[in-house]
N, C-alpha and C positions, 0 to 999 in steps of 0.2 A: 558492598562486596570487597572493596579495597581494604577496609578495616578488618573484615573477616579473614581475608587472605593473610593479612599481617598477623592476626591471632594464631593462624596455623603455621606461621613461620615462613611464608612465601614472600619473596620480595616482589611487590607489584611494580610493573613498569607502566608509567603514565603515558597515555597517548596525548599528543599535542592538541590543545583546544585553541583553534584559530578562528576568531570572530564567531565564537559559539558553535563551532563545528568540531566534533570528535569522530575520527575515523577509526574503526576497529577492524583492521584488515584480516585478522585471524578468524573472526566470526562472519565477516561480510556485511556488517551493519554500519550505518552512519547515523549519528545523533546530531540534530541541529536544534539549538535553542536561541530564539530571537523574538523580541517584542512581545513577551508573555506567552509565546508558543513553544512547544517542544515536539519535534517530529522524529520518528524512528524509521529509517529507510532500509528496506531489505534489498541489497544488491549482492546477495550471497548465492553461491552455487548450492544445489541440493547436496546434502551431506549429513554425516561424513560418508565418503565413498563406500566404505566397507559395511556401513549399517545405516542406510537412509530411510528406514521404515517409519520413523516419526515425521518425515518431511511431508509438507503440503506443496501443492502446485501454486506457490505464492510469489514467484519471482517478480521483483520490482513492485511489491506491495509496500504500504506504509501505514503508520498510525500517527495521529495528530492529537495533541492535547492543548487546551488553552488554559493556562494556569494549572489547576489541579483537576480540571474537568476533561475527561476523554471526549473527543468529538468524532474523529474518524478511526475506525477499528477494523480488525480482521475478525473472521467468524469465530475463531477459537476451537477448542476441542472439548466435547462433552462426553465422548465415549470412545472405546476401542472395539475390537472385534470386527466382524464384517456386517454389511448391510447398507441400505440406502442412506441412512443418516451419516454413517462413517464416510461413505464415498462423497457425500455432499460437503461435509466439513473439510475434506482434503482438497476439494476441487477449486480451480481458479475462481469460479463464480462466487465463492464464499469469501473472497479476499478483495482488498481494495487495490486492484490492479486491472489489467486488460485481458479479456477473454477473446480469442479469435476463432471464428467459425464454430462456436459452441464447444471447443476443445479445451482440454487442460494444457497448461504450458509445460508441465512434466507429466509423464504417464504414471499416475498413482493408481494402484489397483489392490484388490483383496484388502486385508486389514493393515498390513505392514509391508507393502511391496511397491517398488518404483522401477519402471522400465526406462524408456527414453527420457532424458533429463535436459532441462533448459540449462544452457551454458552462458552465464552473463560475462560480458567483457569487463575489464577493469573500469570502475567508476571514475568519472572525471569531475573535478571540483574546481570551480572558478570563483575567485573573490572579486567583488566590485567595490565601488565607492561606498563609504559610510556603512560598511559591514554587510552589504548585499552579497549574497552567495547563491551559486547555482550548482546543483549536482545532477549529472546525467549518466545514464547507463543503458545498455541494450542487451537483449538476449535472443538466442536462436531456437527457443522452445517450440516455435510454430514453423520452423523452416522445412518440415516434412510435408506441409500442406501445399496446395497448388499456389504457384507464384512465389514460393519460399519466403513468406513474410517474416520480417524481423521487427520486433517491438522495441521501440526506443522511448524512454520516459525521461523527462527532466523536471526537477523541483527547483523553483527559484523563489528565494525569500528576500523580501525588501519592504520596509516600512509597514509592519503589521499586515503583510500580504504574502500569501503563498500561491504561486502560479504553477499549475501542473499541466504539462504538455505531453500528449501521447501521440506518437507517430507509428503507423504500421506501414512498412515499406511497399507492400502490395496494396494499392489504394482500393481495389475492388473487393478485398477481403472484408467479410462481415465481422466487425469488432465492436466491443462494448467495454468502456471504462466504468468500473463500479467503485462507489465510495460509500462504504457501509458506516452508518452512524451508530454511536453508542446508544444503548437503551435509555429511554427517557427523553430523547431528542426527537423533534419533528422537522419535517420539511414543508415549507409553505411557499407557494408560488407568489412572486411579487413582480409581475411583468412577464413577458414572453420568454426571457432568457435569464431571469434572476430568481434565485431561491433563497429563502431565509432559513437558517438553522436555528431553531428556537428550543428553549426549555421553559415550558409554561408560557408566561407572557414576555419573557426576556429573550431577545435576539442575541445569540452568541456569535454568529458569523453570517456573512452574506456571500453567496456563491454566484458569480456571474459565469454563464456558459458562453464563452467567446466563440468557440468552434465546436460543432457537434450538436446532437439533438437529445435533450434530457427528458427523462420521466422518472417517476418514483416507483420502486419495487418493494414488496415486503421482504424482510430479512430476519435473521436471528443472530444472536451473539451469545457465546458460551463463556461467561466470566469464570467458571470453574467446572470441574468435572461433574457430570451428572445433571447439569442444569443449563437450559437455554432460555434466554429472554427474547421476546419479540422486539423488533426494531424496524427501521426502514433504510433504504439504500437509494442514493442518487445514481441512476444508470445513464451514462452518456454514450450514445451511439456515435462512433467516429464517422465524420463526413469527409469523403475523399481521403481516407487514411489518416485523419487528424482530429484530435479533440483537445480543447484547451479550457480549463476551468480556473477561475481566479477566486481565491478565498481571502476575505478581508475580515478583520475583527478590531475591536477597541483595545488599545494597549492597557 
């Protein structure tokens, strides 16, 4: 993209890369590269404000790749227009983030409409020893529900490990954190709180569910328009308003 901008005569302004973290404040995304993994974190508001029709209810979602292999994804977009499929693809449940009380974090409706919108706070980034980094953010997309719940998520990267912690401020709210896997991957139970992310006979990552109750759900991923591939999702029900999953992989 930077090279193409240069070909068009635009002067590209580089964003600082500190310990593998690139913050893109104009778009609301953070890119983290560490220990063979690349993660794209969505801490952006719904936008643009004057034309939000392409937006999904995906605040605080993320995608994760290990080397060139996508592992955690969002659902994607296979179609426009109106209908059940379009509504599902724009819904929070189709993204790797937290759904509260079965509601969407932003009010997406019809084919290209958005009503009430989640408002994320500015992301906070903390750097630790040996390149460890933590990014945290919260949004108010569920504050209209009973108890005015706020969803806060943190991503912590350290030594071929990603720890994702989700907290919903109203502990009695029914909340589920979903992690949609890329097509071709499977989830295999390896103990009461451990899951293996596998491709064929090869284990790509190990997921330990430290807090919350996990199960597997069927899912789908649209890699391009007009096409949906079946896949699976690790769904973690928050316990007392908290879920914590730890993803580890070989460097």
